[in-house]
C-alpha positions, 0 to 999 in steps of 0.5 A: 482615836481609831486605827488606820484603815492601811494597818487594818488591811495589812493585818488581815492579809498577814492573818490569812497567810498564816491560816492558808500555811497552816491548812497547807501543812495540815493537808499534806499531813493528811496526803501523807497517812493516806498514802501509807494506808491506801493499796496500790493497784495491781495490773491484771493477770498478775496474781498476788502472794497466797497464804500458804496452806497449813500442813496436814497429817498424811492420810497414812498416819491418820489411819493409825489407831489411837494417832500413834506413829513411829518416831521416824515416820513423824519426822517432816524432814526424813519422811518423804512426802507421798505421791499420788499414783503411790497409795499407801494401805489404809489399813494394817495387814491382818495377821496370817492365821495359824492352824494348830496341829491336830492333837493325836488320838488319845485312844490310839497307841503305837507300840514299838519293838527296838532292836539292839541299836535302838531303832524300831524293828516292828510298829504297831499303831492300833486302837484295841479292845478286848471283849471276854465272854466266860461262864460264872458260878451261877451258870450265867454268861458274863462279858467284860470288856477291856482296852489295852492300855498305850503304855503297855511293855513291848517285848519280842523278837525282831527276827532276822529272817522270815518270822518276828514277834511282838508282845504287848504286856500289862497288869496280868495279861499279854497279847502277842502277835507272830509275823511271817513272810509268804515262802516267796518272801514277797509279802508279810502277814500275821498268821497267829495271835495269843493272849495269855491271862489270869482269871485271878483278876476279879475286876475282869473275870467277877464270879468266874467259874474255876477262878485262878486259872493261868491260861493262853488264849490262841487263834491257832497258827496258819488260821489267821493270816492277817494284813497281807502286805508287801514287804517294805510297806505298812499296812494301814487301815482307818476305816472299819475294824478287824476281829480276831477270835481267840479261845481256851476252854470255856474263856473266849476273847474276841480282839477288835482292832481299830485304826490300824497301821503295822509293819514288821521287818523294819531294819533301816530308818526305824519308822513306817514305810510307805502305806499300803492302804486296805480296801474292803474284803482285802483284809484277809489273806489266802495262803499261797503254800497249798496253790505252790505245791499243787503247781509245782506237782503239776509241772513235775508230772508234765516234765516227766511225761514230755520226757518219757514220751521223747525217750519212747519215740527215740528208741521206737524210731531207732529200732524201726530203721535198724529192723528195715536195714536188715 
């Protein structure tokens, strides 16, 4: 028996409705999913949010060696940000150069004569060399050099007036300098130098003729007149050298003084006074005693001549006037 036509048509219509409803649901779900994934159009002229740039290490931190920095500098909260017109140094400052003080010359000694209060009254800075010449038992001329040591013993007399002495002694030798002032007291100088020796010292006087003698070699008083300097100042001479000749019998010695600075008659600070620098040809000094004596004598003669002439004129004119009145 066949199915009626109206029934078949009704069933097909129902199935079509169901299918359309199912397709509508699928379309709605697809539209909803697309709305979630598609970007929304942005009006022109409005910029979207930008991704923040990563924070980088400031340049002044990158310049540190080995990437090390202090805890305070690495804190991004407490450390202020750099401003463009305030440029931080790119390199650590170089340490200042420290110049070492010059070492004192080992050959130059400073001899000090102290007074009762412990202050230096005579200072003598010098590099001194002795050159001995003597006759040997073989009738030959011998020569020996001896440096005066830096650690020699110093004795002497500070002097309370115009004279002072300093003696420098070592082993079996002693060198003495005699200081004095000019008659007017304006300058001081060394007027004499002595050297006491013992020829028993075979290290110096090897094979000397007539050994075992003790003698004093001298320059002679008044014949030296060395280092004339205004009182209150120190004589200073770092260029050249001064030779002092001393002798006794057949033994002679030449004392060479180099890099000299000397001053006697110091009673205040116990240190060198202002420098009086030497000049070429100015190491010797002419004794002022003779010129002063000659000048004084001449002044007396002139004064006596004027006084005598005045007395003569006085009495001669008086006698003439008296005879005229009579």
